[in-house]
C-alpha positions in Angstrom: -0.7 4.8 8.3 -1.2 2.3 5.4 1.5 -0.3 6.6 -0.1 -0.5 9.7 -3.3 -0.8 8.6 -2.3 -3.0 5.9 -0.1 -5.4 8.4 -3.2 -5.5 10.4 -5.1 -6.6 8.3 -2.9 -9.6 6.8 -2.6 -10.4 10.4 -6.4 -11.2 10.6 -6.1 -12.9 7.5 -3.2 -15.0 8.5 -6.3 -16.4 11.3 -8.6 -17.3 8.9 -5.8 -19.5 6.9 -4.5 -21.4 10.3 -8.2 -22.5 11.0 -8.6 -24.3 7.7 -4.7 -25.1 8.1 -6.2 -27.4 11.2 -9.5 -28.6 9.6 -11.8 -25.7 11.2 -13.9 -23.7 8.8 -15.0 -21.5 10.8 -12.2 -19.0 11.7 -14.3 -16.8 14.2 -14.0 -19.7 16.4 -10.5 -18.4 16.8 -11.4 -15.5 17.9 -13.2 -14.4 21.4 -16.5 -12.3 21.3 -16.7 -9.4 23.4 -20.0 -8.8 23.7 -19.9 -5.0 25.1 -17.8 -3.6 22.3 -19.4 -2.4 19.5 -20.6 -4.2 16.6 -17.1 -5.0 14.4 -14.9 -4.4 16.8 -15.7 -7.0 19.0 -14.0 -10.5 17.9 -10.6 -10.0 19.5 -8.0 -12.0 17.4 -5.6 -13.3 19.6 -3.8 -15.3 17.2 -3.3 -12.5 15.3 -1.8 -10.5 18.0 0.7 -13.3 18.3 1.8 -13.2 15.0 2.7 -9.6 15.8 4.5 -9.6 18.5 6.5 -12.7 17.2 7.6 -10.9 14.4 8.1 -7.8 16.2 10.5 -10.0 18.3 12.0 -11.2 15.5 12.9 -7.9 13.4 14.6 -6.4 17.0 16.9 -9.1 17.8 18.5 -9.3 14.1 17.6 -7.8 10.6 19.8 -10.5 9.2 18.4 -14.0 10.7 14.8 -12.5 9.9 15.9 -12.4 6.4 17.1 -15.5 6.2 13.4 -17.0 7.8 12.1 -14.5 5.1 14.1 -16.1 2.2 12.9 -19.7 3.4 9.1 -18.9 4.0 8.9 -17.2 0.5 10.4 -20.3 -1.5 7.9 -22.3 0.1 5.1 -19.5 -0.8 6.3 -19.7 -4.3 5.3 -23.1 -4.3 1.9 -22.2 -2.7 1.0 -19.9 -5.2 2.2 -22.8 -8.4 0.1 -25.4 -6.7 -3.1 -23.3 -6.3 -2.6 -22.4 -10.0 -2.3 -25.7 -11.8 -5.3 -27.2 -9.1 -7.2 -24.2 -10.0 -6.9 -24.5 -13.6 -7.1 -28.6 -13.6 -10.5 -28.7 -11.5 -12.0 -26.1 -12.8 -14.3 -25.0 -15.7 -14.4 -22.3 -18.0 -18.3 -22.1 -18.1 -17.9 -20.5 -14.0 -16.6 -17.6 -15.8 -19.8 -16.9 -17.8 -22.1 -18.2 -15.5 -24.5 -17.2 -14.0 -24.6 -13.9 -15.2 -21.9 -13.1 -17.5 -18.2 -12.6 -17.4 -18.8 -9.0 -15.5 -21.8 -9.6 -13.5 -21.9 -5.9 -11.9 -20.8 -4.3 -15.2 -18.2 -1.7 -15.3 -19.3 -0.2 -12.4 -18.3 -3.4 -10.4 -15.1 -3.4 -11.8 -14.1 0.5 -10.7 -15.5 -0.4 -7.4 -13.4 -3.9 -7.3 -10.0 -1.7 -8.5 -10.7 0.4 -5.6 -10.9 -2.6 -3.2 -7.7 -4.0 -4.5 -5.5 -1.3 -4.1 -4.9 -2.8 -1.0 -2.9 -5.4 -2.6 0.1 -3.0 -4.1 1.3 -2.0 -0.7 5.0 -2.5 -0.1 6.2 -2.3 -3.1 7.8 1.2 -2.4 9.6 -0.5 0.5 12.7 -1.6 -2.0 13.3 1.8 -1.8 14.3 2.1 1.1 17.5 -0.9 0.6 18.2 2.5 -1.7 22.5 1.9 0.0 22.2 -1.6 -1.0 22.5 -1.5 -4.3 25.1 0.2 -7.0 23.0 2.9 -8.9 20.1 3.3 -7.3 18.8 5.9 -10.2 18.1 3.4 -12.5 17.9 -0.4 -10.3 15.2 1.2 -7.8 12.4 2.3 -10.7 13.4 -1.3 -12.3 12.9 -3.2 -9.6 10.0 -1.1 -8.2 8.1 -2.0 -11.9 9.4 -5.1 -12.0 7.7 -6.3 -8.8 4.3 -4.9 -9.4 3.9 -6.6 -13.1 4.9 -9.7 -11.3 2.9 -9.6 -8.9 -0.1 -8.4 -10.5 0.7 -11.1 -13.1 0.5 -13.4 -10.4 -2.6 -11.9 -9.0 -3.9 -12.2 -12.0 -3.5 -16.1 -12.8 -4.3 -16.4 -9.5 -7.6 -14.7 -9.1 -8.5 -17.0 -12.9 -7.8 -20.0 -10.8 -10.2 -19.1 -8.3 -12.8 -18.1 -10.8 -12.7 -21.1 -13.2 -13.3 -23.9 -9.6 -16.0 -21.9 -8.7 -18.6 -19.6 -9.7 -18.2 -15.4 -8.2 -21.4 -16.1 -6.2 -20.3 -19.0 -4.6 -16.8 -17.6 -3.6 -16.0 -17.3 0.1 -15.1 -13.8 1.8 -13.7 -15.7 4.0 -10.5 -17.9 3.0 -11.4 -17.8 -0.3 -9.1 -20.5 -2.1 -9.7 -23.1 0.9 -13.0 -22.5 0.5 -13.0 -23.2 -3.3 -11.2 -26.3 -2.8 -13.5 -27.6 0.1 -16.4 -26.9 -2.3 -15.0 -28.4 -5.2 -14.2 -32.3 -3.1 -10.4 -31.7 -2.0 -10.1 -31.4 1.5 -7.3 -31.9 1.6 -5.9 -29.5 -0.3 -8.0 -26.8 1.6 -5.8 -28.1 4.6 -2.5 -27.8 2.1 -3.7 -24.5 1.4 -4.8 -22.9 4.5 -1.1 -24.0 5.9 0.6 -22.3 2.7 -1.6 -18.9 3.4 0.2 -18.9 6.8 3.0 -19.2 6.0 2.8 -16.8 2.7 0.8 -14.3 5.3 4.1 -14.4 7.4 6.5 -14.0 5.2 4.8 -10.9 3.4 3.8 -9.6 7.0 7.7 -9.8 8.1 9.2 -7.6 4.7 6.3 -5.1 5.7 7.2 -5.1 9.4 10.6 -4.3 8.3 10.3 -1.1 5.8 7.4 0.5 8.0 10.7 0.6 11.0 13.2 2.1 9.3 10.3 5.0 7.9 9.3 5.3 11.5 13.2 5.8 12.0 13.5 7.7 8.8 11.2 10.4 10.3 12.5 9.7 13.7 15.8 11.7 12.2 14.4 14.5 10.9 12.4 15.3 14.1 8.5 14.7 12.4 8.2 12.3 15.3 10.2 12.0 18.6 14.1 11.2 18.4 13.6 8.1 20.6 12.5 6.5 17.4 15.2 7.2 15.6 17.1 5.2 18.3 19.4 2.0 17.0 20.4 -0.8 18.9 24.1 -1.0 18.9 25.1 -4.3 18.7 22.3 -5.3 16.2 21.8 -2.6 14.1 18.0 -2.1 14.1 15.5 0.2 14.9 14.8 -1.1 18.4 12.2 1.9 19.8 10.3 2.2 16.1 10.3 -1.7 15.8 8.5 -1.8 18.9 6.2 0.5 18.8 4.9 -0.1 15.3 4.2 -3.2 16.4 2.0 -2.6 19.2 0.2 -0.2 17.1 -0.2 -3.2 14.7 -1.1 -5.6 17.3 -3.9 -3.2 19.0 -5.5 -2.6 15.5 -5.7 -6.5 14.7 -6.7 -7.3 17.9 -10.2 -5.2 17.6 -10.7 -4.4 14.4 -13.3 -6.3 11.2 -11.1 -6.7 8.3 -13.4 -4.8 6.1 -12.9 -1.9 8.1 -9.5 -1.9 7.8 -9.2 -2.5 4.2 -11.3 0.5 3.2 -9.4 2.8 5.3 -5.8 1.5 3.7 -7.7 1.8 0.2 -8.7 5.5 0.6 -5.7 6.1 2.1 -3.3 4.6 -0.1 -5.4 6.5 -3.1 -4.8 9.7 -1.2 -1.0 9.0 -1.0 -1.0 8.3 -4.8 -2.8 11.3 -5.7 -0.5 13.5 -3.6 2.4 11.8 -5.3 0.9 12.7 -8.7 0.7 15.9 -8.2 4.5 17.1 -6.6 5.6 14.9 -9.6 4.2 17.8 -11.9 5.2 20.2 -9.3 8.5 19.3 -9.2 9.5 18.7 -12.9 7.9 21.9 -13.9 8.5 24.4 -11.2 12.4 25.2 -10.8 13.0 27.1 -8.3 14.5 30.6 -9.2 13.8 30.0 -13.0 10.2 28.8 -13.9 7.5 30.2 -11.6 4.4 28.2 -10.0 1.4 29.7 -11.0 0.6 27.8 -14.1 1.5 24.5 -12.8 -0.8 25.2 -9.6 -3.3 26.2 -11.8 -3.4 23.1 -14.2 -3.3 20.9 -10.8 -6.2 22.0 -9.6 -8.4 22.0 -12.8 -7.5 18.7 -13.3 -8.4 17.6 -9.9 -12.1 19.6 -10.3 -12.3 17.5 -13.4 -11.8 14.3 -12.6 -13.7 15.4 -9.4 -16.9 16.5 -12.2 -16.0 13.5 -14.0 -16.6 10.7 -10.7 -19.8 12.9 -9.8 -21.1 12.6 -12.7 -20.5 8.9 -13.2 -21.4 7.9 -9.8 -24.8 9.8 -9.6 -26.0 10.6 -13.2 -24.3 8.6 -16.0 -25.2 10.8 -18.4 -22.4 10.4 -21.7 -22.7 14.1 -22.4 -21.4 14.5 -18.8 -19.1 12.2 -19.4 -17.4 13.4 -22.4 -17.5 17.0 -21.7 -15.3 16.5 -18.5 -13.7 14.2 -19.9 -12.6 16.4 -23.5 -11.8 19.2 -21.2 -9.3 17.3 -19.2 -8.1 15.6 -22.4 -7.3 19.7 -23.4 -5.7 21.4 -20.4 -3.4 18.8 -19.9 -2.6 19.3 -24.1 -2.5 23.7 -22.9 -0.8 22.8 -20.2 1.7 20.3 -22.2 2.2 23.2 -25.1 1.8 26.6 -22.7 3.8 24.9 -19.6 6.9 22.9 -21.8 9.4 21.7 -19.1 12.4 23.3 -20.0 14.9 20.1 -20.4 17.9 21.1 -20.3 17.7 22.7 -16.7 15.7 19.2 -15.6 19.0 17.6 -17.0 20.9 19.7 -15.2 19.0 19.1 -11.7 18.6 15.8 -11.9 21.2 14.5 -14.5 22.2 11.6 -12.4 18.4 10.6 -11.6 15.7 8.5 -13.9 12.5 10.8 -14.5 9.4 10.0 -16.1 9.0 9.9 -19.9 5.9 11.5 -22.0 5.1 14.2 -19.3 2.8 15.3 -18.4 0.7 12.7 -19.3 1.5 9.7 -16.4 0.8 11.8 -13.5 -2.4 13.7 -15.1 -3.8 9.9 -15.7 -2.9 8.7 -12.2 -4.4 12.3 -10.6 -8.0 11.4 -12.4 -8.0 7.4 -11.8 -7.0 8.1 -7.8 -10.3 10.3 -7.9 -12.8 8.6 -9.5 -12.1 5.6 -7.4 -12.1 7.5 -4.6 -15.5 8.5 -5.3 -16.2 4.4 -5.2 -15.2 4.8 -2.2 -18.0 4.4 1.2 -18.9 7.7 3.0 -17.9 6.0 6.1 -14.2 5.7 4.6 -14.4 9.6 4.2 -15.3 10.0 7.9 -13.1 7.5 8.8 -10.3 9.2 7.3 -11.2 12.9 7.3 -10.7 11.7 11.5 -7.3 10.2 11.4 -6.5 13.4 9.0 -7.0 15.7 11.2 -5.4 14.2 13.9 -2.4 13.6 12.1 -2.1 17.1 10.6 -2.8 18.5 14.6 0.5 16.2 15.3 2.5 17.3 12.8 1.4 21.6 13.4 1.8 21.6 17.0 4.4 18.9 17.2 6.3 17.7 13.9 7.0 21.2 12.3 8.4 22.9 15.7 10.6 20.2 16.5 12.0 20.4 12.7 13.1 23.9 12.9 14.1 23.5 16.3 16.7 20.7 15.3 17.5 22.5 12.7 18.6 25.5 14.0 20.6 23.7 16.5 22.7 21.7 13.9 23.5 25.1 12.1 24.4 26.7 15.5 26.9 23.8 15.9 25.0 20.9 17.8 25.0 17.2 18.1 22.5 15.2 16.6 22.7 12.2 19.7 20.6 9.8 17.4 23.5 7.8 16.9 23.3 6.4 12.9 22.9 3.4 11.3 23.7 2.0 7.4 20.4 0.0 7.8 18.5 4.0 7.9 20.6 6.1 6.6 21.4 8.3 3.1 17.5 9.4 3.5 18.5 11.9 0.6 19.0 8.7 -1.8 15.9 7.2 -1.7 13.3 11.1 -0.8 14.9 11.9 -4.5 14.5 8.9 -6.1 10.3 9.1 -4.8 10.5 12.8 -5.9 11.4 12.1 -9.1 
């Protein structure tokens, strides 16, 4: 879900910056308004659809040529980043950081609300795990690559955001093509066009990589029969997951055509936070529960209490902000985590035997426990409508899994046990699923 919706959001942003590249300050001029459709779904974005379909064709043709195209655009993208950062610091003033209402005009609540939305910007770093078979030692190299990419990206985000804030005060930052509008407001109209062109190239590069990764995810799911197996079909000559690429391209284009950017971003944020929350829970469970050696009851009880306490803390913060409640639930979270660490110790010998060849998270269970708390806390800052939309989507996916995925997977396993032949042709670009799954879970 996150990949499809994030790609749709990025594609709609492409229209905004492309319009500035051609000197048009209103991106809706390039969109078609249909009065018969509901609000927030009535601005049809055909340039976004055209971009998605074009990239889909490129990915269907060949991964190698697509990678070369991506490398070229990435070089221009880095140059574009450098231009914005240098130009922003050159033309900006640090007074804009504190005017008109101080350095944090909306207080701590505003910072946390923004943190919940900015999760959208970090989707895609895990796509590096799809390349597990391309590196010599994936169990060590991939964690370093993923963490390194997150740190570098965070640094670039901070520098870019700071350059924008010192160029114009926060209350004058446009929510549409912010950087192009910022240069326009300081009188650099020529730079506004350059930023529009550079951002458009950057969007194309990031969209290409994201679409490349999402097709391989769906292809692997097709091999496991969680989705129809025809989605795992690989083109015999190009070696690309053809059906998965076409199907996801169609889904992404459909969402980008109708849906406004704000709605897509909210869905992405809650979906991503939920996934991170589930991964943190799974990490604790996998570390402390080894089948045949350690019972799961104590770990499940700890996870339940930790999530419940995090929710109570978040509710007190959101509605009451009474310090005694925050101290009570915050202290209880620290207490139960400490008790769990000492009363349910991880059997390091069993862990080393089970995962001797793997990289695993240190200082357990504190990092995933903090992740559980932060994800629950940030989810409570989102709008109620976001939860309603996510609930509808979750119900649909759950029904699909219960009615199709479970039965299809077991049937495929039975056929394999009986000596049946899997009709899906294997391919190097999507094999070694076990390696990828182990890296993500450990």
